[in-house]
Phi, psi and omega in degrees: 000130181281171181289335181227132173261143182228087178294143180258352179203176185295326179295317179293325176298315178301314180299318182296318183284328173297316178299314181297318179295321181287326187261000179071030179267165178226152185237138163269105188270132180214152173265275176249006172081012184287342183237026182298331181268010176266108184113183179286155174298134184278157184244039185272153179279328186226163173261149173235104186266113183266006187299341176285344178272078194221094177186147169274119186260340177203135177213117179241091182304322182288336179263356175061045172213159176219144172241133180219154171293151195299327183266014177297125182299140176300327178300321179292322179294316179299320180297318179294320181292323180300330180295338178244018179054045179236173184205164166273109189296335183278001171051063181303126182286155176261111185263006184303309183292330179300328180257018175080015179256204181259156175283155174085012184262354184286154180249160180293322178296320178295319179298319181286318180299328178265000179053049184273139176213152183262202186301333183286359178304329181297340182253321190243355179096184184272178178304319183299335181283351180244003184269111187268327184182172184199164162243139185207168173235128182280173176293346174281352185081026181250134178278137174208166179215166179205151175074198182193226185246004177228157187299322187271007183275062181226123172234148181070218181284137177273085186291340177300319179294330180286317182286330177291115183097004179271355175056035176070020182266351181252320183201162175252119180278136174260321178234143174228142177240135186214158178286147168236159185224157175299141175285153181291143176293321182217145177230132173224156180232124175273127181249134175241104183276153167086011181276147169288168179301316181295317178298321181296321178300319179293319179295316180294322178297319179297316181293315181292332180275356180275179180269018188267007171052057180289130183254005176193135179217115184220154178230124178250107172304166190306319182293325177287317179301324181295338180272355182295147175275357178266117190299326180297333180272308182294331181276358182292328180075005180218177174297152180227128174255129188240135180229121186261140177231131183228156175141199176299146185310304182299323180294317180298315180298318179297315183290327175295319177297319180295320178294320178300317178294319181296320187262006183303329180295341181272354177127196183296142181245136174243174181214135174255142177263194198305302186296311180295324177298313180301316181296318181296313183287334173295313182287333174293312180297324182270007185057039183296336179283001172258001185296142183279223167059359180260096186300326182295329181275351178071027183290139182258341181081008182253359180302141170268131189245129177250150175237113187251129176252113187221164171303134189309321183284352182264350188302312183296321179293322178298314180297317180301318180293317181298312182292327178293322183278332179274342177098149183298334184289353180293338182068032183304142174226151194206152162210164189238135175236180177054041178069017183104351182282342176242120182246122172262123185229124176253131178236148175300147187299137174218160184300332181246011180055023181052034191292328179291321178293314181299310183288331175295326178284327183280325188306315182298339180274349186079013183272188182230148178233129179237129177278104186280320183220127172194164181289166188299323180299317178294318182291341172284325186273330190250137174300119180286314179263158180304122179301139181261116185278152167046236186299326180295317177296320178296321178297316179300320178294322179292322177296314177302317180295329179290323183266326188213069188295335184258011176064044179286324192254119174045052182299133177083359185293321182258321182223137181303130175078004182239000000 
């Protein structure tokens, strides 16, 4: 038996997992490997390479759904959708560069398994909200499926919601079916330069609470804005708050005018058109303003990166507390997405990733903190995902035991020893 098995179809995947379940083996499951460093280091005996499960098997533009094998690259899916002026509305982010790899390497199965979504989540929801159905093999070596090709095709337990965000620890999906949507005719971004973090939270709340159907709301403090590849943003020399509007041309123009009037009290308003808007929201979704490689910015590539999910109006206060308790020398850098509800925070490397300070600041808000990037040693010592207390943790263990009682799939990725 080799160190890595590479099934080429669903039948071979089934055989591999039946063998592993019978022989007490365990697998480090991967598609194209773009997110291997997302989560705890795995404790598996063998690798399971799904890259051979790579094809779009059904696409019905008029019915707004697509079915693909789990390791189909997102880049290939986007190319197919562009031919029909359609898109994945949840904007799965590309995490390749964040982990020092190449862009364009992520798979659709990986995006769904990690429940990844980009800036448009504030309008359309997370990956799980677009996940219609799947075929999979559990850690018991049992084939099962759930859902179908329409939103209401769910009876009994909605297992799609369970597998989305399970990081491959419950089952290995061979096929996934998901919604697709028409692409916007026009995209524009209203920019409000020079706001403090607290002012930006208020501006984004006003925009999101209006009738202008904002599909993205982010705030880049001055240091983050300076790293943008969009010259209008990086050249501002100050913090930039961005609000995206999409749809038919006349509607977009009307809503941009309305937003400008609404936000006029916050200062001067600028506007980005289609190409610059697309570039800006791509780098926001991919955490591009954390990318290393910019010699002018002096990036070292060693920052430990946290992803905090908090009530939108609490984000600035959480960051202030974290930076205050860890000290100015940490060199913390930050930006806010999802109207302030998603905080990306980079801290200088430390043996414990400052996890007690970070989680101590997040806990009073009822939010969650995930350690997105740190070296393997730190991720072994520190809880990467928000610890689940009491009954919730017991429930998670029972779910894991139901699907994968012997720890065949990605052992230790989410919780030590599980």
